[in-house]
C-alpha positions in Angstrom: 17.8 12.4 -6.2 17.4 13.9 -9.6 19.4 10.7 -11.1 16.6 9.1 -9.7 14.1 11.3 -11.2 15.8 11.7 -14.3 15.8 7.8 -15.0 12.1 7.3 -14.2 11.3 9.9 -16.8 14.0 8.2 -19.3 12.2 4.7 -18.5 8.2 6.0 -18.8 7.4 4.2 -21.3 8.6 0.7 -19.7 7.0 1.1 -16.8 4.0 1.7 -18.3 4.5 -1.0 -20.7 5.6 -3.6 -18.1 3.1 -2.6 -15.7 -0.2 -3.5 -18.6 1.4 -6.1 -19.6 1.4 -7.6 -15.8 -2.0 -6.9 -15.6 -3.3 -8.5 -19.0 -1.4 -11.7 -17.8 -3.2 -12.3 -14.7 -6.0 -12.5 -16.7 -4.9 -14.2 -19.9 -6.2 -17.6 -18.6 -9.6 -16.5 -16.3 -12.4 -16.9 -17.6 -13.9 -13.9 -15.4 -11.2 -12.0 -16.8 -11.0 -8.3 -15.1 -13.7 -9.2 -12.5 -11.1 -11.0 -10.4 -10.1 -7.4 -9.2 -13.3 -6.9 -8.5 -14.3 -10.1 -6.7 -11.1 -10.9 -4.5 -11.3 -7.8 -2.5 -15.1 -7.9 -2.0 -14.2 -11.5 -0.6 -12.1 -10.5 1.2 -14.1 -7.5 2.8 -17.6 -10.0 3.4 -15.0 -12.2 5.1 -14.1 -9.5 7.7 -17.6 -7.9 7.9 -19.1 -11.0 9.0 -16.3 -12.4 11.4 -15.7 -9.2 12.9 -18.8 -7.0 12.6 -21.6 -10.0 12.9 -19.7 -12.5 15.2 -17.6 -9.9 17.3 -20.0 -7.5 17.1 -17.7 -4.1 16.9 -20.6 -1.9 16.5 -18.7 1.0 14.0 -21.0 2.4 12.3 -20.8 1.6 8.1 -18.8 -1.3 9.2 -18.8 -3.3 5.5 -17.1 0.5 4.4 -14.8 0.5 6.9 -13.3 -2.6 6.6 -13.1 -2.3 2.8 -11.5 0.7 3.2 -8.8 -0.4 5.4 -8.3 -3.2 3.2 -7.7 -1.3 0.3 -5.0 0.8 2.3 -3.8 -2.4 3.9 -3.3 -4.9 0.6 -1.3 -1.7 -1.2 1.1 -1.2 1.3 2.0 -5.1 2.1 1.8 -6.1 -1.8 4.1 -3.2 -2.3 6.6 -4.4 0.6 5.9 -8.2 -0.3 6.8 -8.2 -4.0 9.9 -5.5 -3.7 12.0 -8.2 -1.6 12.1 -10.4 -3.9 11.7 -8.7 -7.5 15.1 -8.2 -8.5 15.6 -12.1 -8.1 12.3 -13.0 -10.1 13.5 -10.9 -13.0 16.8 -12.0 -12.4 17.3 -12.5 -16.3 16.6 -9.0 -16.8 19.2 -7.5 -14.3 21.7 -9.6 -15.5 21.4 -9.3 -18.9 20.7 -5.2 -19.7 20.9 -2.4 -17.8 17.9 -1.1 -15.9 17.7 0.9 -13.1 16.2 -1.5 -10.1 13.6 0.7 -8.9 12.2 0.8 -12.4 10.8 -2.5 -11.9 9.4 -1.5 -8.7 7.5 1.8 -10.5 6.4 -0.8 -13.0 4.9 -3.1 -10.4 3.8 0.1 -7.9 1.3 0.5 -11.4 -0.4 -2.6 -11.3 -0.7 -2.1 -7.4 -2.3 1.4 -7.8 -4.6 0.3 -10.2 -5.8 -2.4 -8.2 -6.7 0.2 -5.5 -8.3 2.7 -7.8 -10.6 -0.2 -8.5 -11.3 -0.7 -5.0 -12.0 3.0 -4.0 -14.4 3.1 -6.6 -15.8 0.2 -5.2 -16.2 1.5 -1.7 -17.6 4.4 -3.2 -20.8 1.9 -4.5 -20.9 0.6 -1.0 -21.0 3.8 0.9 -24.2 4.9 -1.9 -25.6 1.0 -0.5 -25.1 2.2 3.1 -25.9 5.4 2.9 -22.6 7.1 3.9 -23.4 11.2 2.8 -21.0 11.9 -0.2 -19.0 15.3 0.7 -16.7 16.9 -1.2 -14.1 16.1 1.5 -13.7 12.7 0.0 -11.0 14.3 -2.8 -8.8 15.0 0.5 -8.3 10.8 -0.1 -5.6 11.9 -2.8 -3.4 13.7 -1.0 -3.8 10.7 1.3 -2.4 8.2 -1.3 0.2 10.1 -2.5 2.1 9.9 1.1 0.8 6.4 1.4 2.9 5.8 -1.9 5.6 7.9 -1.2 6.5 6.2 2.3 5.6 2.9 1.0 7.8 3.3 -2.7 10.6 4.5 0.1 10.6 1.3 2.5 10.2 -0.5 -0.4 13.3 0.4 -2.3 15.4 -1.0 1.1 13.7 -3.7 1.1 14.9 -4.5 -2.4 18.4 -4.1 -1.2 18.1 -6.2 1.7 16.1 -8.9 -0.1 19.2 -9.4 -2.3 21.7 -9.7 0.8 19.6 -11.9 2.4 17.8 -14.9 1.5 15.6 -15.4 4.6 14.6 -11.8 4.0 11.5 -12.8 2.6 10.2 -14.7 5.7 11.7 -11.7 7.9 9.3 -9.6 6.0 6.2 -12.0 5.9 6.4 -12.1 10.0 6.5 -8.5 10.3 3.9 -7.2 7.9 1.3 -9.8 9.7 2.5 -8.4 13.4 1.8 -4.8 11.5 -1.7 -6.0 9.9 -3.1 -6.7 13.1 -1.5 -3.4 14.5 -3.0 -1.0 11.8 -6.7 -1.7 12.5 -8.2 -3.1 9.6 -10.8 -4.6 10.9 -11.1 -2.5 14.1 -11.0 1.2 15.1 -8.0 2.2 16.9 -9.7 5.2 18.3 -11.8 3.6 19.7 -9.9 0.2 21.1 -7.4 2.5 22.8 -10.1 4.8 24.9 -11.2 1.4 26.0 -8.0 0.1 27.7 -6.0 3.1 28.5 -5.9 6.7 27.7 -6.1 8.4 24.5 -2.2 9.2 24.0 -2.3 5.2 23.2 -4.6 5.7 20.4 -2.4 8.7 19.1 1.0 6.8 18.8 -0.7 3.7 17.3 -1.6 5.7 14.7 1.0 8.5 14.2 4.1 6.0 14.3 2.7 3.5 12.0 2.1 5.2 8.3 -0.2 2.6 7.2 -2.2 3.1 10.2 -2.1 6.5 9.5 -3.1 6.4 6.5 -5.8 4.0 6.6 -7.0 6.0 9.8 -6.9 9.6 7.6 -8.6 7.8 4.4 -12.1 6.8 6.8 -12.0 10.1 8.1 -12.5 11.6 5.2 -14.5 9.2 3.2 -16.8 8.5 6.2 -16.9 11.3 8.3 -16.3 13.9 6.3 -13.4 15.3 8.4 -10.4 16.9 7.3 -7.2 15.0 7.5 -4.6 15.8 9.9 -2.6 18.0 7.6 0.6 18.5 10.0 1.1 14.2 10.4 0.5 14.6 6.7 3.2 16.5 6.1 5.7 14.8 8.6 4.8 11.5 6.7 5.3 13.4 3.4 8.6 14.8 4.3 9.7 10.9 5.8 8.7 9.8 2.7 10.3 12.1 0.7 13.4 11.2 2.6 13.3 7.4 2.4 12.8 7.5 -1.7 16.1 9.6 -1.8 18.2 7.4 0.7 17.0 4.5 -1.0 17.6 5.5 -4.3 21.3 6.3 -3.3 21.8 3.2 -1.6 20.7 1.6 -4.9 22.7 3.6 -6.7 25.6 2.7 -4.8 24.8 -1.2 -4.8 23.3 -2.1 -8.1 26.4 -3.1 -10.0 26.7 -5.9 -7.6 23.1 -7.3 -7.4 23.4 -9.2 -11.0 26.4 -10.8 -9.2 24.7 -12.0 -6.2 21.3 -13.1 -7.4 
């Protein structure tokens, strides 16, 4: 873990500059420029709000914000895992010619996704004001929740970096797996409310607690929409799991990174 943190610090300028360059390249040839970072999440929110809020009449209070927060958490998780599988193959020339700790590439990528998530949370605050959601100090409790989400996602992504090099079909498997997780995470429905209608409360408990993205999504909504404190026990458990995942994932990459350039 010490080597991992030392490398991240040593390559901090590369990480930030690479993330900045990628963000600029995304909008270089676009007429709308940075507005796409706002338009994209808003469009997804409008689509899901219409389909599940109007057509299916879920009856969830502040449904547009509810969906938007779910999409914000999900998009970070989804983008991180999806990009990690192919990150070394996409940077084949860099990996084969220059030594860079492989997770540095992931750290740089994660900054771009954190930036976009920050924009989405800013939009969520505006949407809350439009819908009349009360603003309370407990909104700030979103910060430790996002930290836990980041650690767990980064740790899982480290393993996918390794597997993505070894197995060419890993991208397809991850896509299928994430599609299933998406529908089980309550992006557009309230897991607690749904589970209580079909079974006892234990189903909702395990659907949320055993799924890190569902857990963080639920905690973010509790803090921002219900002004409720998070489950500190659950956060500490997932924080510990995230640290272990990062530690084991970094060790796995340290052990095998000399072979990656030969394989890709």
